[in-house]
N, C-alpha and C positions, 0 to 999 in steps of 0.2 A: 504493500500500500504506500502511496505517496506520503510525504511528510506534511500532513494536514494539521493545522493548529486550530483549536477551539478556544475562543476568547469570551468567556462569560462577561456580560456587561453589568457592572455593579449598579447602574442606574435603576435596575429592576429589583435590586436586593432590598432587604429590610435594613434601613439606615440606622435603626436603633441598635442593631447587632452587626454592624458592617464588618468588623474584623472577623467575627465568627463566621459570618456568611461567606466572606472571601476564603477563609480557611476551608470551610466545608465544600465549596464548589471546586476548589483545587484538589481536595481529597477525592472528589467525585469524578475527577478526570479532566478538569479544565487545564489548559496549558498556559494561558496568559490572562491576566486580569485587565479588563478594559474599563477605563475611567472617562466618562463623558463630562466635559467641562463646558458649561453654558453660562453666558453672561447677561442674558435678557436684553442684549443689544444686537449682536450678530444673529442670534436666534431667540425666539420668544419663550425663554425659560431660564431659570437660574438654578445651578446645581452646586458644585463643590469647587474648592480652591486647593492650593498646594498643601495646606495643613492636613487635609484628608489623606493625600498621598503619603505625606510624612508619617501620619498616624498609622497607616497600614504597614509601613516599614518598621515602625517602632513596635507594632504588634508582633513582629517576627516573620512577616511574610517575605519569602525569598524569590518568589516567582516573578517573571517579567511583568511590569506594569506598563500598559499601553495607554498613554494619555492623548485623548482626542480633544484638541482645543477648538471649540466653537465659540470663539471670542474675537473681538476686535478692539485694540491692536493686540498683536501676539507676542512681540519680542520680550517684554518684561515677564510675562507668564512662562515663556520658554525657560528663562533663567531660573525662575522660582521653582518650577516643577522639576527641572534637572537637579537642583539642589535638594529637592524633597524626595528624590529616589526614583524618578521615572526611568524607564528603559527605552521606550519608544515615545516620541512626541510628534504628533501630526497636526497640521493646521490647514485652513482653507486659503487658496490663493487670493480670493476676494478680500481676505481679512489682513493681508500684509501688503505694505507699500512696496516692499522689495523681497520677493519670494526667495531669490537666490541668497540674499543676505540672511534671511531667517533660517533657511536650511543650514547655512554655514554656522549660524549661532547654535543650533541644536547640536550639531556634531562637535563643535568646539567645547561643549560642556559634557561630552562623553556619552551622549545619547544617540540613538538611531533615529534618523530623520524620515518623516513621512509627509505626503501631501494628500489631503482629503478632497475629493471631487463630488460635489452635489449632483443629483440626477441630471440637471440641465447644464452643468459645467462641461465644456468641451475638453477633449483630450489634448487640445493645443496648449493647455496649461502645463503640459509635461515637456513641451519643446525646450531644449537647451539645458534641462536640469536633471536628466535621467541619471547622470553620473553622480549626483548628490543625494539620490534617494535610496533608502533602505526598505521603504514600504510605500505602496500606493493604496489608499483607502477609497474604495468606490462606495458612495452612499446609495443604497437601494430604497431609501425613503428620504423625504426632505427633513433636514435636521431640526431638532428642537424638542421632540417628544419620543418616548418609548412606546412600544406596543402598536406601531403602525404596520400596514400591509406592504409587502414586498412589491416594488414596481417592476413588472415583467420586462419592460423595455431596457432595463439595466443589463440584462443578459447579453445583449448585443454589444453593449459598451464594455462589459467584462472581457468578451472575446477579443475585441480590438486592443484592449489594454494588455492582455496576455500576449498578443502578437508583438506589441511594442517592447515588452519586457524580454521576450525571447530573441528579438532582433538585437537587443542591447547586450545580450549574453551576460546577464548579471543575476545576482541572487535576490533581487527585489521581491519582497513579499507582496502578494496581491490580496488585500483584505476586502471584505464586503461587510457592510453594516446596515441592518434594517430589515425586519421581517423574516429573518432566517429561522427556519423551523425544520423539524425532521422530514417533513414532506417535500421540501424544496432544496435542501442542502446538497443533495446529489446533483441536481440540475445546475446549481450554482457552481459546484466543483467542476463539472464538465465544461462550463464556460471559461474556466481558467483560474478561479480563485483557489487559494490554499490557506487562507486564514479567515475564520468565520466568527463574526461577533454576534452573539445572541444574548438577549436580555430576558424578556418575558417568557420566551420559549423554554428557558431553563429555570429561572427563579419563580415562574408561575406554576411549577410542578412541585409536588411534595417530595419526590425522590430525584435529586439532581443527577445522581449516578445513572439512573435508568434512562433519562432523556439524553444525556451525553453519550451513553453507550448506543442508543438508537441512532444518534447522529453518526457515530463512528461506523456503525453497521452500514449505513447508507453510503458513507465515504469509501468503505472497503470494496464497494461494487464498481468503483471508478477505475 
């Protein structure tokens, strides 16, 4: 089986027990913890800041933490989250005045750099920066809220992104975020994704291990 990564999104976890929830979902088979950072400006919601990321590290969690910045501006929070223990940091090109500089900033602070593309953002945003990317995050919903339905048109976009990555001959992760469930994860993997961010599909179930295993079963068929 290919090296597929499942990244439970803590946006759907019980925030009153966030450390415990993160620990449990990792024990259940999650590979990466996904942290959605929203500012009520770039997107219509407000979530967490660097202190939450730092608290997860202080709780003892060693797994990679993937910080998705849905904020504007991004550079100050890039620095803050890097210091707080982030592994991956991704942002949206519309939210940075200088995308190249922001990518350099992420890497200069020892983190892996990602660019997040909304459903209507074209792949031209990737022109001239592929050599600075460790991850491309394709949004399969419009950002701002959890529990949304997967946008089918994104499958074509994933395929084109996979072609770009393969042409570049790099180890760039192709992540997808929004509406990922057991009944569509296989189709999304066939389109080229190898990292799957899932929130309500996992945290909405009583047994996290069962749903993650079901996802891996579907991925094993690829």
